[in-house]
DSSP file (Angstrom, degrees, kcal/mol; ACC not computed):
  #  RESIDUE AA STRUCTURE BP1 BP2  ACC     N-H-->O    O-->H-N    N-H-->O    O-->H-N    TCO  KAPPA ALPHA  PHI   PSI    X-CA   Y-CA   Z-CA
    1    1 A X              0   0    0      0, 0.0     2,-0.2     0, 0.0   117,-0.0   0.000 360.0 360.0 360.0 131.9  -17.4   40.0  -23.5
    2    2 A X    >>  -     0   0    0      1,-0.0     3,-1.4     0, 0.0     4,-0.9  -0.637 360.0 -94.2-103.9 172.5  -21.0   40.2  -24.7
    3    3 A X  H 3> S+     0   0    0      1,-0.3     4,-0.7    -2,-0.2     3,-0.3   0.751 121.3  58.6 -58.8 -27.5  -22.5   42.0  -27.5
    4    4 A X  H 3> S+     0   0    0      1,-0.2     4,-0.6     2,-0.1    -1,-0.3   0.825 105.4  50.9 -68.1 -31.6  -23.4   45.0  -25.4
    5    5 A X  H <> S+     0   0    0     -3,-1.4     4,-2.6     1,-0.2     5,-0.2   0.668  91.3  79.8 -80.8 -17.4  -19.9   45.5  -24.4
    6    6 A X  H  X S+     0   0    0     -4,-0.9     4,-2.9    -3,-0.3     5,-0.3   0.925  91.9  45.9 -58.9 -50.2  -18.6   45.5  -27.9
    7    7 A X  H  X S+     0   0    0     -4,-0.7     4,-2.5     1,-0.2    -1,-0.2   0.892 114.1  50.0 -60.5 -36.5  -19.4   49.0  -29.0
    8    8 A X  H  X S+     0   0    0     -4,-0.6     4,-1.0     2,-0.2    -2,-0.2   0.921 114.0  43.4 -64.7 -47.8  -18.0   50.4  -25.8
    9    9 A X  H  < S+     0   0    0     -4,-2.6     3,-0.3     2,-0.2     4,-0.3   0.910 117.1  45.5 -64.7 -44.7  -14.8   48.5  -26.0
   10   10 A X  H >< S+     0   0    0     -4,-2.9     3,-2.1    -5,-0.2    -2,-0.2   0.954 108.8  57.2 -63.9 -48.7  -14.3   49.3  -29.8
   11   11 A X  H 3< S+     0   0    0     -4,-2.5    -1,-0.2    -5,-0.3    -2,-0.2   0.752 114.4  38.1 -57.2 -24.5  -15.2   53.0  -29.4
   12   12 A X  T 3< S+     0   0    0     -4,-1.0    -1,-0.3    -3,-0.3     2,-0.3   0.352 102.4  95.3-108.0   4.1  -12.4   53.4  -26.8
   13   13 A X    <   -     0   0    0     -3,-2.1     3,-0.1    -4,-0.3    -3,-0.0  -0.624  49.6-167.0 -98.1 153.5   -9.8   51.2  -28.6
   14   14 A X  S    S+     0   0    0      1,-0.3    29,-2.9    -2,-0.3     2,-0.3   0.549  81.3  33.5-104.1 -14.2   -7.0   52.1  -31.0
   15   15 A X  E     +A   42   0A   0     27,-0.2    99,-3.4    34,-0.0     2,-0.4  -0.976  60.0 178.5-150.8 130.1   -6.3   48.5  -32.1
   16   16 A X  E     -AB  41 113A   0     25,-2.6    25,-3.7    -2,-0.3     2,-0.4  -0.994   7.3-170.9-133.1 127.6   -8.5   45.5  -32.6
   17   17 A X  E     -AB  40 112A   0     95,-2.8    95,-2.6    -2,-0.4     2,-0.5  -0.966   8.9-168.2-125.4 136.5   -7.5   42.1  -33.8
   18   18 A X  E     -AB  39 111A   0     21,-2.6    21,-2.7    -2,-0.4     2,-0.6  -0.977  10.3-162.3-120.6 118.6   -9.4   39.1  -34.8
   19   19 A X  E     -AB  38 110A   0     91,-2.7    91,-2.2    -2,-0.5     2,-0.9  -0.889   8.2-150.1-106.9 120.4   -7.6   35.8  -35.3
   20   20 A X  E     +AB  37 109A   0     17,-3.6    17,-1.6    -2,-0.6     3,-0.3  -0.753  22.0 168.7 -88.3 110.7   -9.2   33.0  -37.2
   21   21 A X    >   +     0   0    0     87,-2.5   103,-2.3    -2,-0.9     3,-1.6   0.208  41.3 113.7-103.1  16.4   -7.9   29.7  -35.8
   22   22 A X  T 3  S+     0   0    0      1,-0.3    -1,-0.2   101,-0.2    14,-0.1   0.781  89.6  28.4 -61.6 -29.1  -10.4   27.5  -37.7
   23   23 A X  T 3  S+     0   0    0     12,-0.4     2,-0.4    -3,-0.3    -1,-0.3   0.081 100.6 120.6-115.9  16.5   -7.8   25.8  -39.9
   24   24 A X    <   -     0   0    0     -3,-1.6   101,-1.6    98,-0.2   100,-0.6  -0.759  38.8-172.8-102.7 133.3   -4.9   26.2  -37.3
   25   25 A X    >>  -     0   0    0      9,-1.6     3,-1.1    -2,-0.4     4,-0.7  -0.975  24.5-140.9-118.1 126.1   -2.8   23.4  -35.7
   26   26 A X  T 34 S+     0   0    0     -2,-0.4     3,-0.1     1,-0.3     4,-0.1   0.745 106.8  46.4 -59.1 -19.6   -0.4   24.4  -33.0
   27   27 A X  T 34 S+     0   0    0      1,-0.1    -1,-0.3     2,-0.1     3,-0.1   0.663 122.6  33.3 -95.9 -18.3    2.2   21.9  -34.5
   28   28 A X  T <> S+     0   0    0     -3,-1.1     6,-1.5     6,-0.2     4,-1.1   0.100  85.2 105.2-123.8  21.4    1.7   23.0  -38.2
   29   29 A X  T  < S+     0   0    0     -4,-0.7     7,-0.3     2,-0.2    -1,-0.1   0.648  81.2  44.3 -84.5 -12.3    1.0   26.7  -37.9
   30   30 A X  T  4 S-     0   0    0     27,-0.2    28,-2.6    -3,-0.1    29,-0.3   0.885 140.5 -16.6 -95.1 -50.4    4.4   27.9  -39.1
   31   31 A X  T  4 S+     0   0    0     26,-0.2    -2,-0.2    27,-0.1    -3,-0.1   0.196 110.1  91.5-141.1  21.4    5.1   25.8  -42.2
   32   32 A X  S  < S-     0   0    0     -4,-1.1    -3,-0.1    -7,-0.1    -4,-0.1   0.363  97.0-106.9-103.9   4.4    2.8   22.8  -42.0
   33   33 A X  S    S+     0   0    0     -5,-0.2     2,-0.6     1,-0.1    -4,-0.1   0.389  94.8 100.0  94.5  -5.2   -0.1   24.1  -44.0
   34   34 A X        +     0   0    0     -6,-1.5    -9,-1.6    -9,-0.1     2,-0.2  -0.776  56.9 169.4-114.8  80.3   -2.5   24.7  -41.0
   35   35 A X        -     0   0    0     -2,-0.6     2,-0.4   -11,-0.2   -12,-0.4  -0.596  33.6-132.2-103.9 152.5   -2.2   28.5  -40.3
   36   36 A X        -     0   0    0     -7,-0.3    20,-2.2    -2,-0.2     2,-0.4  -0.816  22.5-151.5 -96.3 143.7   -4.0   31.0  -38.3
   37   37 A X  E     -AC  20  55A   0    -17,-1.6   -17,-3.6    -2,-0.4     2,-0.4  -0.966   6.4-160.9-125.3 134.2   -5.0   34.3  -39.9
   38   38 A X  E     -AC  19  54A   0     16,-2.2    16,-2.7    -2,-0.4     2,-0.5  -0.886   9.7-164.0-117.6 135.0   -5.3   37.7  -38.3
   39   39 A X  E     -AC  18  53A   0    -21,-2.7   -21,-2.6    -2,-0.4     2,-0.5  -0.977  17.5-167.5-115.9 127.4   -7.2   40.8  -39.3
   40   40 A X  E     -AC  17  52A   0     12,-3.2    12,-2.6    -2,-0.5     2,-0.6  -0.937   9.3-157.8-117.4 134.5   -6.1   43.9  -37.4
   41   41 A X  E     -AC  16  51A   0    -25,-3.7   -25,-2.6    -2,-0.5     2,-0.4  -0.932   8.9-168.6-106.9 126.8   -7.9   47.2  -37.4
   42   42 A X  E     -AC  15  50A   0      8,-2.3     8,-3.2    -2,-0.6     2,-0.4  -0.960  25.0-123.9-110.0 129.7   -5.7   50.3  -36.3
   43   43 A X  E     + C   0  49A   0    -29,-2.9     6,-0.3    -2,-0.4     3,-0.1  -0.600  34.6 169.5 -80.9 134.0   -7.6   53.4  -35.7
   44   44 A X  E    S+     0   0A   0      4,-2.5     2,-0.3    -2,-0.4     5,-0.2   0.559  71.4   4.5-115.1 -22.6   -6.2   56.2  -37.9
   45   45 A X  E >  S- C   0  48A   0      3,-1.7     3,-0.7     1,-0.0    -1,-0.3  -0.890  96.7 -80.5-154.0 179.6   -9.0   58.8  -37.2
   46   46 A X  T 3  S+     0   0    0      1,-0.3    -1,-0.0    -2,-0.3    47,-0.0   0.883 128.5  14.8 -64.5 -38.0  -12.0   58.9  -34.9
   47   47 A X  T 3  S+     0   0    0     45,-0.1    46,-0.5    46,-0.1     2,-0.4   0.174 112.0  86.7-122.9  23.1  -14.2   56.8  -37.4
   48   48 A X  E <   -CD  45  92A   0     -3,-0.7    -4,-2.5    44,-0.2    -3,-1.7  -0.978  50.9-173.6-123.8 138.3  -11.6   55.4  -39.7
   49   49 A X  E     -CD  43  91A   0     42,-2.4    42,-2.4    -2,-0.4     2,-0.4  -0.986  20.4-134.7-130.4 137.0   -9.6   52.2  -39.3
   50   50 A X  E     -CD  42  90A   0     -8,-3.2    -8,-2.3    -2,-0.4     2,-0.6  -0.743  23.4-138.9 -91.7 133.1   -6.7   50.8  -41.4
   51   51 A X  E     -C   41   0A   0     38,-2.4    38,-0.5    -2,-0.4     2,-0.3  -0.880  23.2-178.8 -99.7 120.0   -7.1   47.0  -42.1
   52   52 A X  E     -C   40   0A   0    -12,-2.6   -12,-3.2    -2,-0.6     2,-0.4  -0.882  13.6-146.2-113.0 148.5   -3.9   44.9  -41.8
   53   53 A X  E     +C   39   0A   0     10,-1.6     2,-0.3    -2,-0.3   -14,-0.2  -0.953  19.4 171.7-122.8 137.2   -3.6   41.2  -42.4
   54   54 A X  E     -C   38   0A   0    -16,-2.7   -16,-2.2    -2,-0.4     2,-0.3  -0.840  10.8-160.1-133.1 170.4   -1.2   38.7  -40.7
   55   55 A X  E     -C   37   0A   0     -2,-0.3   -18,-0.2   -18,-0.2     6,-0.1  -0.964  29.4-129.5-145.9 157.4   -0.6   34.9  -40.5
   56   56 A X  S    S+     0   0    0    -20,-2.2   -19,-0.1    -2,-0.3    -1,-0.0   0.638  80.4 105.1 -79.4 -15.2    1.1   32.4  -38.3
   57   57 A X  S    S-     0   0    0    -21,-0.4    -2,-0.2     1,-0.1   -26,-0.2  -0.246  72.2-136.7 -67.9 153.7    2.9   31.0  -41.4
   58   58 A X  S    S+     0   0    0    -28,-2.6     2,-0.2     2,-0.1    -1,-0.1   0.248  74.2  99.5 -91.6  14.0    6.6   31.8  -41.8
   59   59 A X  S    S-     0   0    0    -29,-0.3    -4,-0.1     1,-0.1    10,-0.1  -0.628  91.4 -77.9 -96.9 158.4    6.2   32.6  -45.5
   60   60 A X        -     0   0    0     -2,-0.2     9,-0.4     8,-0.1     2,-0.4  -0.311  55.3-177.7 -55.4 129.5    5.9   36.1  -47.0
   61   61 A X        -     0   0    0      7,-0.3     2,-0.5    -4,-0.1     7,-0.2  -0.998  25.9-121.1-139.6 134.5    2.4   37.4  -46.5
   62   62 A X     >  -     0   0    0      5,-3.3     4,-1.9    -2,-0.4     5,-0.5  -0.624  12.8-164.1 -81.0 118.5    0.9   40.6  -47.7
   63   63 A X  T  4 S+     0   0    0     -2,-0.5   -10,-1.6     1,-0.2    -1,-0.2   0.751  90.7  48.9 -69.2 -22.7   -0.4   42.9  -45.0
   64   64 A X  T  4 S+     0   0    0    -12,-0.2    25,-0.4     1,-0.1    -1,-0.2   0.858 125.8  22.4 -85.4 -39.5   -2.4   45.0  -47.4
   65   65 A X  T  4 S-     0   0    0      2,-0.2    -2,-0.2   -12,-0.1    -1,-0.1   0.547  94.4-127.0-109.8  -8.3   -4.2   42.2  -49.4
   66   66 A X     <  +     0   0    0     -4,-1.9     2,-0.3     1,-0.2    -3,-0.1   0.948  68.4 113.1  65.2  48.9   -4.1   39.3  -47.0
   67   67 A X  S    S-     0   0    0     -5,-0.5    -5,-3.3   -14,-0.1     2,-0.8  -0.966  77.9 -90.3-145.0 158.2   -2.5   36.7  -49.4
   68   68 A X        +     0   0    0     -2,-0.3     2,-0.3    -7,-0.2    -7,-0.3  -0.627  69.8 133.0 -70.2 108.2    0.8   34.9  -49.7
   69   69 A X        -     0   0    0     -2,-0.8     2,-0.4    -9,-0.4    -2,-0.1  -0.952  53.9-122.4-161.5 137.0    3.0   37.1  -51.7
   70   70 A X    >   -     0   0    0     -2,-0.3     3,-1.5     1,-0.1     4,-0.3  -0.683  18.9-135.7 -83.2 130.0    6.5   38.4  -51.5
   71   71 A X  G >  S+     0   0    0     -2,-0.4     3,-1.7     1,-0.3     6,-0.3   0.842 103.8  63.1 -57.0 -35.8    6.8   42.2  -51.5
   72   72 A X  G 3  S+     0   0    0      1,-0.3    -1,-0.3     6,-0.0     7,-0.1   0.822 106.4  46.5 -58.9 -30.7    9.8   42.0  -54.1
   73   73 A X  G <  S+     0   0    0     -3,-1.5     2,-0.3     3,-0.0    -1,-0.3   0.362  92.3 103.8 -94.6   6.3    7.3   40.5  -56.5
   74   74 A X    X   -     0   0    0     -3,-1.7     3,-0.9    -4,-0.3    -3,-0.0  -0.658  66.7-143.0 -99.6 143.2    4.6   43.0  -56.0
   75   75 A X  T 3  S+     0   0    0     -2,-0.3    -1,-0.1     1,-0.2    -4,-0.0   0.778 103.0  57.4 -73.6 -20.8    3.7   45.9  -58.4
   76   76 A X  T 3  S+     0   0    0      2,-0.1     9,-2.7     8,-0.0     2,-0.5   0.580  84.0 100.1 -86.1 -10.5    3.0   48.1  -55.2
   77   77 A X  E <   -F   84   0B   0     -3,-0.9     2,-1.0    -6,-0.3     7,-0.2  -0.665  62.9-149.0 -87.9 129.3    6.4   47.7  -53.6
   78   78 A X  E  >> -F   83   0B   0      5,-3.0     4,-1.5    -2,-0.5     5,-1.4  -0.797  10.5-170.6 -91.4 100.2    8.9   50.5  -54.1
   79   79 A X  T  45S+     0   0    0     -2,-1.0     3,-0.3     1,-0.2    -1,-0.2   0.933  82.7  53.6 -55.5 -46.4   12.4   48.9  -54.1
   80   80 A X  T  45S+     0   0    0      1,-0.3    -1,-0.2     2,-0.1    -2,-0.0   0.826 120.0  32.4 -66.0 -35.3   14.3   52.1  -54.0
   81   81 A X  T  45S-     0   0    0     -3,-0.2    -1,-0.3     2,-0.2    -2,-0.2   0.470 101.7-132.3-102.9  -4.1   12.5   53.3  -50.9
   82   82 A X  T  <5 +     0   0    0     -4,-1.5     2,-0.3    -3,-0.3    -3,-0.2   0.933  65.7 114.7  60.5  48.2   12.0   49.8  -49.4
   83   83 A X  E   < -F   78   0B   0     -5,-1.4    -5,-3.0   -12,-0.1     2,-0.5  -0.999  69.7-108.6-149.8 152.3    8.3   50.4  -48.7
   84   84 A X  E     -F   77   0B   0     -2,-0.3    -7,-0.2    -7,-0.2    -8,-0.0  -0.673  20.0-172.9 -80.8 128.5    4.8   49.2  -49.7
   85   85 A X        +     0   0    0     -9,-2.7    -8,-0.1    -2,-0.5    -1,-0.1   0.209  43.1 128.4-105.5  11.9    2.8   51.8  -51.8
   86   86 A X        -     0   0    0    -10,-0.1     2,-0.7     1,-0.1    -2,-0.0  -0.407  65.1-119.2 -64.8 143.2   -0.5   49.6  -51.7
   87   87 A X        -     0   0    0     -2,-0.1     2,-0.1     3,-0.0    -1,-0.1  -0.785  30.4-140.7 -86.0 117.4   -3.6   51.4  -50.6
   88   88 A X        -     0   0    0     -2,-0.7     2,-0.1     1,-0.1   -36,-0.1  -0.408  23.8 -97.4 -78.3 157.5   -4.7   49.6  -47.5
   89   89 A X        -     0   0    0    -38,-0.5   -38,-2.4   -25,-0.4     2,-0.4  -0.454  36.6-154.6 -72.3 143.5   -8.6   49.0  -46.9
   90   90 A X  E     -D   50   0A   0    -40,-0.2     2,-0.3    -2,-0.1   -40,-0.2  -0.984  14.8-179.0-120.0 130.2  -10.2   51.6  -44.6
   91   91 A X  E     -D   49   0A   0    -42,-2.4   -42,-2.4    -2,-0.4     2,-0.2  -0.803  23.6-113.0-124.7 167.8  -13.3   50.7  -42.6
   92   92 A X  E >>  -D   48   0A   0     -2,-0.3     4,-2.0   -44,-0.2     3,-0.6  -0.602  31.9-105.3 -99.6 163.0  -15.5   52.6  -40.2
   93   93 A X  H 3> S+     0   0    0    -46,-0.5     4,-2.7     1,-0.3     5,-0.2   0.873 120.7  56.8 -50.5 -46.6  -16.0   52.0  -36.5
   94   94 A X  H 3> S+     0   0    0      1,-0.2     4,-2.0     2,-0.2    -1,-0.3   0.849 105.2  50.8 -57.7 -38.8  -19.4   50.4  -37.2
   95   95 A X  H <> S+     0   0    0     -3,-0.6     4,-2.6     2,-0.2    -1,-0.2   0.927 110.3  49.7 -68.1 -43.2  -17.7   47.8  -39.5
   96   96 A X  H  X S+     0   0    0     -4,-2.0     4,-2.2     1,-0.2     5,-0.2   0.936 111.3  50.2 -60.4 -44.1  -15.1   47.0  -36.8
   97   97 A X  H  X S+     0   0    0     -4,-2.7     4,-2.2     1,-0.2    -1,-0.2   0.915 111.0  48.5 -60.6 -38.9  -18.0   46.6  -34.3
   98   98 A X  H  X S+     0   0    0     -4,-2.0     4,-2.3     2,-0.2    -1,-0.2   0.885 109.7  52.4 -64.6 -41.2  -19.8   44.3  -36.6
   99   99 A X  H  X S+     0   0    0     -4,-2.6     4,-1.6     1,-0.2    -1,-0.2   0.856 109.8  48.2 -60.2 -37.2  -16.7   42.2  -37.2
  100  100 A X  H  X S+     0   0    0     -4,-2.2     4,-1.4     2,-0.2    -2,-0.2   0.851 109.2  53.4 -73.1 -36.9  -16.2   41.8  -33.5
  101  101 A X  H  X S+     0   0    0     -4,-2.2     4,-0.8    -5,-0.2     3,-0.4   0.940 109.7  48.8 -64.2 -45.8  -19.9   40.8  -33.0
  102  102 A X  H >< S+     0   0    0     -4,-2.3     3,-0.7     1,-0.2     4,-0.2   0.898 111.2  50.3 -63.9 -39.7  -19.5   38.0  -35.8
  103  103 A X  H >< S+     0   0    0     -4,-1.6     3,-1.2     1,-0.2     6,-0.3   0.777  97.4  68.5 -72.7 -22.7  -16.3   36.8  -34.1
  104  104 A X  H 3< S+     0   0    0     -4,-1.4    -1,-0.2    -3,-0.4    -2,-0.2   0.858 104.2  43.8 -61.1 -34.9  -18.0   36.6  -30.7
  105  105 A X  T << S+     0   0    0     -4,-0.8     2,-0.6    -3,-0.7    -1,-0.3   0.429  94.7  91.1 -89.4   0.3  -20.1   33.7  -32.0
  106  106 A X    X   -     0   0    0     -3,-1.2     3,-1.7    -4,-0.2    -1,-0.0  -0.868  62.1-157.8-103.5 114.7  -17.3   31.9  -33.7
  107  107 A X  T 3  S+     0   0    0     -2,-0.6    15,-2.2     1,-0.3    -1,-0.1   0.768  93.0  52.6 -64.1 -24.7  -15.6   29.3  -31.4
  108  108 A X  T 3  S+     0   0    0     13,-0.3   -87,-2.5    -3,-0.0     2,-0.5   0.435  89.8  96.1 -86.6  -2.0  -12.4   29.5  -33.5
  109  109 A X  E <   -B   20   0A   0     -3,-1.7     2,-0.4    -6,-0.3   -89,-0.2  -0.762  55.5-160.7-100.1 132.6  -12.0   33.2  -33.4
  110  110 A X  E     -B   19   0A   0    -91,-2.2   -91,-2.7    -2,-0.5     2,-0.5  -0.884   9.2-157.7-102.8 138.6   -9.8   35.0  -30.9
  111  111 A X  E     -BE  18 119A   0      8,-2.5     7,-1.7    -2,-0.4     8,-1.5  -0.963   9.8-176.1-121.8 132.2  -10.3   38.7  -30.2
  112  112 A X  E     -BE  17 117A   0    -95,-2.6   -95,-2.8    -2,-0.5     2,-0.4  -0.989   4.7-167.9-124.4 137.6   -7.8   41.2  -28.8
  113  113 A X  E >  S-BE  16 116A   0      3,-2.5     3,-1.7    -2,-0.4   -97,-0.2  -0.985  77.6 -17.8-126.4 120.4   -8.6   44.8  -28.0
  114  114 A X  T 3  S-     0   0    0    -99,-3.4   -98,-0.1    -2,-0.4     3,-0.1   0.854 129.6 -52.3  45.3  40.2   -5.6   47.1  -27.3
  115  115 A X  T 3  S+     0   0    0      1,-0.2     2,-0.5  -100,-0.2    -1,-0.3   0.425 115.5 114.6  88.7  -2.7   -3.5   44.1  -26.7
  116  116 A X  E <   -E  113   0A   0     -3,-1.7    -3,-2.5     2,-0.0     2,-0.7  -0.883  67.3-127.6-104.8 130.4   -5.8   42.5  -24.2
  117  117 A X  E     +E  112   0A   0     -2,-0.5    -5,-0.3    -5,-0.2     3,-0.1  -0.630  30.4 172.5 -81.3 115.2   -7.5   39.2  -25.2
  118  118 A X  E    S+     0   0A   0     -7,-1.7     2,-0.3    -2,-0.7    -1,-0.2   0.645  71.8  22.1 -95.5 -18.5  -11.2   39.5  -24.7
  119  119 A X  E    S-E  111   0A   0     -8,-1.5    -8,-2.5     2,-0.0     2,-0.3  -0.941  72.6-142.3-152.9 127.6  -12.1   36.2  -26.2
  120  120 A X        -     0   0    0     -2,-0.3     2,-0.2   -10,-0.2   -11,-0.2  -0.720  18.2-144.3 -92.0 138.1   -9.9   33.0  -26.7
  121  121 A X        -     0   0    0     -2,-0.3     2,-0.4   -13,-0.2   -13,-0.3  -0.658  11.1-124.3 -98.1 158.8  -10.4   31.0  -29.8
  122  122 A X        -     0   0    0    -15,-2.2   -98,-0.2    -2,-0.2  -101,-0.1  -0.794  29.0-104.3 -97.0 140.6  -10.1   27.3  -30.1
  123  123 A X        -     0   0    0     -2,-0.4  -101,-0.2     1,-0.1   -98,-0.1  -0.340  21.2-145.4 -57.8 140.6   -7.7   25.5  -32.5
  124  124 A X        +     0   0    0   -103,-2.3   -99,-0.2  -100,-0.6    -1,-0.1   0.763  69.4 105.6 -76.4 -24.3   -9.6   24.1  -35.5
  125  125 A X     >  -     0   0    0   -101,-1.6     4,-2.1  -104,-0.3     5,-0.2  -0.367  66.4-146.6 -56.7 124.3   -7.4   21.1  -35.7
  126  126 A X  H  > S+     0   0    0      1,-0.2     4,-1.9     2,-0.2     6,-0.2   0.913  98.6  50.2 -57.7 -45.2   -9.3   18.1  -34.4
  127  127 A X  H  >>S+     0   0    0      1,-0.2     5,-2.9     2,-0.2     4,-0.6   0.892 110.1  50.5 -69.5 -35.1   -6.2   16.5  -33.0
  128  128 A X  H >45S+     0   0    0      1,-0.2     3,-0.9     3,-0.2    -1,-0.2   0.938 111.4  47.6 -61.8 -45.4   -5.2   19.7  -31.1
  129  129 A X  H 3<5S+     0   0    0     -4,-2.1    -1,-0.2     1,-0.2    -2,-0.2   0.845 115.8  44.1 -67.8 -29.3   -8.6   20.1  -29.6
  130  130 A X  H 3<5S-     0   0    0     -4,-1.9    -1,-0.2    -5,-0.2    -2,-0.2   0.476 111.0-119.7 -91.0  -2.1   -8.7   16.4  -28.5
  131  131 A X  T <<5 +     0   0    0     -3,-0.9    -3,-0.2    -4,-0.6    -4,-0.1   0.838  69.5 136.0  67.1  35.0   -5.1   16.5  -27.2
  132  132 A X      <       0   0    0     -5,-2.9    -4,-0.2     1,-0.2    -5,-0.1   0.433 360.0 360.0 -96.9   1.0   -4.0   13.8  -29.5
  133  133 A X              0   0    0     -6,-0.5    -1,-0.2    -5,-0.1    -5,-0.1   0.455 360.0 360.0 -79.0 360.0   -0.7   15.4  -30.6
């Protein structure tokens, strides 16, 4: 995908995910300290996108704030209703397009649009890239 295609792809998408693999190792990505991090944009209106955060780590991770945090210890978690009350970040379509354009030039970024991988990222771990594991 080139930069000209970005606006067209994003404008017709409902979900865009950008995964940062710059510090990720395929052998240590769950509990070894070398995790991948994903920012997912979900369209909620024609020009508004909800931002969600994910990680490859198997530890509690906050989707709203993008940090290692257990819901039970969070001031925004409603225990009685079993739901998060945090206000998620909302961005515009133009901001999503800019994020995708930045990720295109990052060798460690993987981009998915509506579940289709449009750019594969490289693992940041030197040993993974050289096949030394």
